N, C-alpha and C positions, 0 to 999 in steps of 0.2 A: 181102580186106583192108577194103573198104568196109563189108562186113557187121560185121566185128569193130569198126570204128571207130563205126559206129552203135550197136552194142551196148554199147560203153564209154560212150558219151555218154548212153545211155538209163539205164544203171546209175548213172552219176554224178548225173543228174537226179533219179532216184528217191531217191538218198541225200540230196540237197539238200531235196527235198520232205518227206521223213521227218523230217529235223531241224527244218524250219520248222513242220510239224504237231505235233511233240513240244513245241517251245517255246510254241506257241499253247495246247496243252493244259495246260502247267504255269501259263501266265498266267491261264487261266480257272480253274484249281484255286485259285490264289492269291486270287481274288476272294472267296472264302467265308471266308477267314481273319478272325477277329474281334480287335478292340482296343478300348481306351478311351483318350481323350485326357485330359490333365489339365484341370482347371477353369481358365477365364479369370477367374473371380471371385477377386480378391486377398483378399477377407474370408471366403471359404468355407474352413473348416478341413479339409473333405474334398477331398483332391486328386483322387481318382478315383471315390470311392464314389457321388457323385451324378451322375456323367456317364453318358450312355447308351453302350451297347455298339454298335459300328458295324463293318461289314465293310470290307475293303480296296476293295471295289467301290464303297462310299459315299465313299471318299476320292478317287475319280476327279475330276479338274479342280480338286481343292482341296489335296491333299497328295501329295508324292512320299514314297516309303518306302524305307527302308533296314533290312532285317531281318538280324540276326546271331544264329547259334546255336552253342552250345558249352558247355563247362564254366564254372562261376561264376568260377573264378580268371582264366580267359583273357578272359572277358567283362569282368571288372573292369579288366583291363589295357587292353583296347581301347576301354573307355568313357571313359578319360581324355582321348583326343583329342576325343571327342564332347562331354564336358563342357566343355572349354576352348572349343569352337566352338558351344556351345548357342545363343546368340543368333544367330550366322550361319546355323545350321540353321533357326531360326525365320524369319529373313529370307528363306530360300530355300524357305519353306513346305514343309519336310521333316521327317519324323518318324522316329525310331529305334525299332526293336522289338527287344528281347532275349529270346531263348529259351534258357533255362538247361537243360542236360541233367542237372543234378544239384541244382537248387535249387527254390525255390517261386515261383509267379508271383503274388506278393502285393506290396503296397506296401512291406512290410518288406524284401523282398528287394532293392529299389532302394536302400534304405539300406545293406544288406549289400554292395552293389556300390560303396558310397562316395558315392552321389549324395545331396546335402543338399536339404532342402525348398525353400530359397531358389532353388536351381538349377532345380528343377522349376517354380517359379512364375515364372521369367524369361520363359518362353514355352512354347508347346505343341510341344516339341521331342522329348519322350520319350514314347512310348505304352506303355500296359500291356497285354500280351497277355491275350486271353480264350480259353478252350477250348484249353488247352495241348497235349492229345493231338493235336489237328488240326494244330497247328503242327509238332510233332515228326514226325507222319506226312508232312507236306509236305516238310520238310527231308530226311527219309528217301529220298523219291523223287528228290531233287536229287542225292544222293550214291550211289545204288544202281542208276543206269541200266545199268551194265555188269555188274551181279550181284555186285560187290565191296562192300566197306564202307570205302571210302577215307575218310581223314581222320576216322576214327571218334572220336578223342580230341582233335581240334582244333576250329577255327572254320570255319563255313561261312556264306556270306552271299549275299544277293541284293538287287537294287534295282529298284523300279518307278517309272516316270515318271508324268506327270499322266494319261496315257491307260490306265494300268495295264498297260503293256507293260514288259517287262524291259529295263533299260538296261545291266545288267552282273551278274555273279555270279562267285564265286570261293571258294577256300579259303584259310585263313590270316587274319591280321589285316587288315582293310580299310584301304587307303591313303586315309584320309579326305580329305586335302588334294587328292589327284589326283581323286578321285571328285567332290568339290564343285566343283573347277575345271572339270571336263568335263561333269557331268550335274546338279549341284545349285547352280546359280548363283542369286544373290539375285534375288527378284522384288519386293521392297520397295524403295522409294527410300531410299538412305542419305543422311543430312544431317549436315554437319560439326557441327550444333548438337545432335545427339542426345546426351543426357546418359549418363554412365557408369551402369553397373548399380548399384541401390541397395544400400547396405550394412545396411539396417534388419534387425535380427534377429541380426546377428553380434555376438560378444562383442568387448570392447574390444581385446584382443590381435590378433584377426583383422582387425578394422577398421583398426588401425594398419598391419599388414602390407599389407592392400589399398591403403591410402592411399600407402604407400612404393612399392609396385610401380607404381601408377598415376603417381606423380611421376617415377619413372625411365623409364617408358614415354613420358611427355610429353617428357622431356629428350631421349630417343633420337630421336624423330621431329623435334624442333626442331633438334637437331644434324644429322640426316640431310638434311633439306630446306634447312638453312642452311649445309652444308659445314663444320661444326665438328668437326675431327678430335679435338681434346682432349676434347670432350663425348662423342663416340662411344667413345673409348677409356676414359673414366671410367665408362661404363655397361656395356660389353661385357666379358666374362670373357676371360682370356688363355689358358685351357687349350683343347685341341682338343675339338670336339663330335663325338661318334660319328656323327651324322647327316651332317655335312660331310665327315668322313673317308671315309664310304661312297660319297659322290659322287666324291671324288677318286680313290678306289680303282677306281671304274667308268670312269674316264677323263675325269671332269668338270674344271672349272677354277674357281678362286676368285680373283677379283682383290682386291688390297689396298684398304684403306679410302682411301688417298691417291687411287687411280684412281677409286673409286666416288663420292667427294665432290667431284671436280673439276667446274668449271663446264661445264655442258652435259651431264655424265654423271649427276649426282644428280637425284633426283626432286623438284625445287624446288617444283613446284605440287601435291604430294600433300597430300591432306587426310585426317584421321582421323575415325572416326564411332563413337559409342557404345562407349567403351572399357570392358572388364570384366576381372576377375581371378579366377583359380581358385587357391586356397591349398590345397595338398595336405599341407604340413607346415611347420613353422617354418623350414626350409631350402629348400623347393621350392615354387614358384608359377609359374603361367603367366599 
């Protein structure tokens, strides 16, 4: 019996070590993947062309990386959350790399994904991949370890921390808020005096929509911190949100606004910093 127990422990330890060595090998392989960051020069008309090509190894200590691979249509959908949180990604010194399995790795493809030039100039949050075959080969190793071709038609992603080590990976659409809350927290100091994102270059209709959303956002936070129930009800929609319904269906709980705005319950000291808006259509904005 003692021999069997020792053998079991030995096999288990070998399994742990094999997994650890496999993870280390993948991290080392990721170091050689190449990207370009967008220019910091607001006057440079060339977003990526004039920028040097760098490896993920060169991002160590400077940038955290979240790379997502899959069909263009799925990348476009996943990218909406990233576009909404573009300045927050910049404040977290994090960059997104998109690897399309059916598109082109050019600046034009970023616009095909819905990204506007003004969003790219907000900060260095979206990198342009270089040597696409190498990226596709790397993602292939992530999904084919067991000899199958799992998630062939879906999204696959991985993230690297400042040290170049993997902090997470998965299949399907990344849950960006969870990832940012756990692994991509801000490293820049957020100030209540930070100005909203500039609307220079937007057409008049879009500027008006941005200003309207910002005004409602300001009213929401003023009502939230001041306990103004009427103001909250004026801003918030009355229909059920799918995301909230999913939480309730999973056993979660949602308190009513009267409880949330009560003295001692509401976030009376909350401050906002650097508001921004993403307009997707005349009827949808974040």
